[in-house]
N, C-alpha and C positions, 0 to 999 in steps of 0.2 A: 517875878522872882518866886522861887519855891524853897522849901525847907528840907526836903528829903524825908519828911515824915508822911509816909503813905497813908491816905485816909480810908483806903479799902480797895475792893476789886470791882471793876465795871465789866459787864458782859457784852460781848460783841453781838449786835443784833443784825447788822447788814453790812455787806461789802460790795461796792461797785468798782470793779477794776477796769481801768482804761490804759492806753499806752503811756507809761511814765507818769501815771496819776491814779489816785484811788480816793474814793469817797467812803468814809467810815462812820457808822452809827453805833453808839454804845448806850447801854442803860446804866445810869448811876444808881446806887442804892437809895432808898427813900430818905429824903431830907438833905441830900447832897446837891440838889439842883436849885436850892433856895437862892434867891437874888441873882440868878444866872442871867447874863445878858449876851446877846449876839456880839461877837468880837472879843469876848473874854478869853482868858488863857487857862487851859487845863493841861496838866502833864499826864500823858499816858505812857506807862513804862519809862517814865523819866524824860519823855519827849514833849517839849512845849508845843501845843497845838492851839489854833484859834477856833473858837466855836463859830460855825457858819449857820447854825440853826438848831432849834430845840423845841421839843413838845413834851412838857412835863419832865420826866427823868430821862427821856430819850434825847441824846445830844449828837449832833453831826459835825464832822470835820472833813476838810480837804487835805490830802497828803500829796505833796509834789515830789518830783523825781529825787531831789537831794534827801528828803526825809526817807523815802523808800530805799535809797542807796545806803544810807549810813545806819539806819535803825532796824530793829526787828519787827516793826509794825507791818511790813509787807508780808511777813510770814503768817499773819493771823488768819483764822477761819471763823465762820459764824459759830457762836457758842463758846469761843475762847474767852478767857478772862484776862484783863490787864490791870496793873496797878494804876491808881489815879490819885492825883493831888490837885485841888483847886489852888490857884495862885494865892500867895500870901497877901494879907491885907496889913496896912499900917497898924502896928500895935500887937500883931500876932506874936505868940511865943515862937522863937526859933529853936526848936528842940533838936534839930539835926545840924546841917550846915547850909549855907546859902548856895543855891543851885540856879543855873540859868535855864535848864531844860534843853541845852544844846549838846546832843550826844556826840562823843568823840569817836566811838567805835563800838562794834559788837564783839563780845568775847564769849568763848564757848565754855560751858561747864564741863570740867574734866573729871571731877570726882566729888561725891557727896558721902560724908562719913557721919553717921548718926549713932549716938550712944546715950541712953537715958534721956535727959533734957537737953543734951548738947547736939549741935549740928554744925559741922565744919564743911565748907564748900570751897573747892579749888577751881580757879578760872585760868584759862590761857591768858598770857600777858603779851600783847603786841610789842615788838622791840621799840617802836616809835613812842610808846607811852611809858616805857620802863622807868624813865627818870622822874615821872610824876607819881609813881605808885610806891609809897614809902611805908615801912612798918610803923603802925600806930597812927598813920595819917588817915585822911578821909577819902572816900570814894563813893560815888552814887552808882548803884546797880539796879537797873529797871526802876529808877526813881527812888530807891531806898538809900538813905544816908547811912553808911556803914563804916566801921573802923577796920582798917586793913590789919591783918595778922602777920603772917610770914610772907616774904617776897623772895622768890628764887629767880633764876635767869629767865625762865620762860613761863612762869606761873606765879600766882599769889592766892591767898585764901582769906576768907572772912569767917567769923563765928556768929551764928544766928541764934537768938533767944526764941523761946516758944511763942512769944507775942508776935514777933516778926513772921514766923512760919504761919501763924493763924490769920494774920491780917493781910499778908501779901501773897503773891503767886509763888513765892519760894517754898511754901508748904507742899506744893505738888510738882516742883521743878524736877527735871530729870537730866542725867548726864547727856551731853550732846546739844542741849538747848543753847540758843544764842541769846545773850543778855546785853542790854544797852548799858554802856559805861560812859559816865561823865567824870572827868578828873576834877579834883577840888580846885576851883579857880585861884584861890590864894596860893596853894602849892605851885600851880602852874606859873603864876606871876612871879613868885619868888625864884623858882628854878630858872626861868627864862632871863630874869634880871641879873642873877648871878652869872649865868653863862655869858651874857653880853658884856658885863663888867670885866670878866676874866679875859675874854677875847680881845677887848680893847687894850687891856694892860699888856697883852702879849704882842701887840703891833709894834 
């Protein structure tokens, strides 16, 4: 489980691409590989990955075809940075919202509006996910737990504080970038349950 509170940015050190498979090595910032074990879970851009090896702060992962299909990790190049979060431990503060690290879709950044200390980012909204994206609800974008602002037919926005811009990759994000999206699991469960109940009543 993850909290959506990104702990920083990890730099891509190496990529080995194979047919429908990729091996990825990243460098975590100092102190963030403490008590790391092979088989542990780390979220990169909100994608839950299993540690397959590590040497100090250098950590390796295997990415299979489904991960490459659904997420933006296949777009990475050496030197790129990704948001990371170590898996939550029992007793940790949940400052964001509970995340599984299972990305539902990639969404494109349509527009970035900056003024003073404010940053408003608009994202494309896939029709299949529209029912789960609600004003003032939660969403995870590249692993960041964020509050949804406005929701239109084909897009939605979030507002980013300076701390989020400083700690995560959103500080250097550009329009056209593909961003991993995970819907809030509680919202998804509620919407799906209500839909099933209403459909049964109409039988």
